[in-house]
C-alpha positions as CSV (number, residue, x, y, z in Angstrom):
1,M,-9.9,13.9,-13.7
2,E,-9.8,15.3,-10.2
3,A,-11.2,13.3,-7.3
4,T,-12.9,15.0,-4.4
5,L,-11.0,14.2,-1.2
6,P,-13.0,12.9,1.8
7,D,-13.4,15.4,4.6
8,K,-10.8,14.1,7.1
9,L,-7.5,15.3,8.4
10,Y,-5.2,12.3,7.6
11,F,-5.0,9.6,5.0
12,K,-3.0,6.4,5.1
13,I,-0.7,5.5,2.3
14,G,-3.1,3.0,0.9
15,E,-5.8,5.6,0.7
16,V,-3.5,8.0,-1.0
17,S,-2.4,5.3,-3.4
18,R,-6.0,4.7,-4.4
19,L,-6.9,8.4,-4.6
20,T,-3.8,9.3,-6.8
21,A,-3.5,6.0,-8.8
22,L,0.1,5.7,-7.7
23,R,1.8,2.7,-6.0
24,P,2.8,3.1,-2.4
25,T,6.4,2.5,-3.5
26,V,6.2,5.5,-5.8
27,L,4.9,7.7,-2.9
28,R,7.7,6.5,-0.6
29,F,10.3,7.2,-3.3
30,W,8.9,10.7,-3.9
31,E,9.3,11.5,-0.2
32,T,13.0,11.0,-0.7
33,E,13.1,13.2,-3.8
34,F,10.8,16.1,-2.9
35,A,11.5,17.9,0.4
36,G,8.0,19.3,0.6
37,L,6.5,15.9,0.7
38,S,6.9,14.6,4.3
39,P,3.8,13.0,5.8
40,V,3.6,12.7,9.5
41,K,4.3,9.3,10.9
42,S,2.3,7.8,13.7
43,R,3.9,6.0,16.6
44,S,3.6,2.8,14.8
45,G,5.4,4.2,11.7
46,Q,2.2,4.5,9.6
47,R,2.5,7.5,7.1
48,L,-0.3,10.0,7.6
49,Y,-0.8,12.3,4.6
50,T,-2.8,15.6,4.8
51,K,-4.9,17.1,2.0
52,S,-2.0,19.4,1.2
53,D,0.3,16.5,1.0
54,I,-2.1,14.8,-1.5
55,E,-2.4,18.0,-3.5
56,L,1.4,18.1,-3.7
57,V,1.5,14.5,-4.8
58,M,-1.0,15.3,-7.6
59,A,1.1,18.3,-8.6
60,I,4.2,16.1,-8.8
61,K,2.4,13.5,-10.8
62,Q,1.2,16.1,-13.3
63,L,4.8,17.5,-13.6
64,L,6.4,14.1,-14.1
65,Y,3.7,12.2,-16.0
66,G,1.7,15.0,-17.6
67,E,4.4,17.4,-18.5
68,K,7.1,14.7,-18.8
69,L,9.6,16.7,-16.7
70,T,12.5,15.0,-15.0
71,I,12.6,14.8,-11.2
72,E,15.0,17.7,-11.2
73,G,12.8,19.7,-13.5
74,A,9.8,19.0,-11.3
75,R,11.7,20.1,-8.2
76,H,12.7,23.3,-9.9
77,R,9.1,24.0,-11.0
78,L,7.8,23.4,-7.5
79,Q,10.5,25.7,-6.1
80,Q,9.4,28.4,-8.5
81,R,5.8,27.9,-7.5
82,S,6.6,28.0,-3.8
83,K,8.4,31.4,-4.2
84,L,5.0,32.8,-5.2
85,I,3.3,31.4,-2.1
86,V,3.7,33.0,1.4
87,P,5.3,30.3,3.6
88,E,3.5,28.9,6.6
89,P,4.7,30.2,9.9
90,T,7.1,27.8,11.6
91,G,5.8,25.4,14.2
92,D,3.2,22.7,14.1
93,R,0.4,22.8,11.7
94,P,-3.1,23.1,13.2
95,E,-4.0,19.6,12.1
96,R,-0.9,18.2,13.7
97,Q,-1.8,19.9,17.0
98,R,-5.3,18.5,16.8
99,L,-4.0,15.0,16.2
100,I,-1.7,15.3,19.2
101,A,-4.6,16.5,21.3
102,E,-6.7,13.5,20.2
103,I,-3.9,11.1,20.9
104,K,-3.3,12.6,24.4
105,A,-7.0,12.3,25.1
106,D,-7.0,8.6,24.0
107,L,-4.0,7.8,26.1
108,L,-5.6,9.4,29.2
109,K,-8.7,7.3,28.6
110,L,-6.6,4.2,28.3
111,K,-4.6,5.1,31.5
112,N,-7.9,5.6,33.4
113,M,-9.1,2.2,32.2
114,L,-6.0,0.5,33.6
């Protein structure tokens, strides 16, 4: 059963937990085990997952729970898949740049209010 993701740039860990039916502790553990899973952290330390992060979580979940692979086996399978995909150019992703621009605008508004 595949859930349709809401149309937004970032999702907090609680939202990802609900969407994927995984506990936040599992998501945090997978961040340490799978290099491709690295959500952005806000200044307050809140994890912010993108849609591509959630898609990776779902792929990992399928490999571990659906196909019953070990973590090492899932890592290997993901590496094989990534060789077939052209890597993103280095640098910030567009959604990160947009978030940074929004944060800067909010900070300027706050500064002007003071």
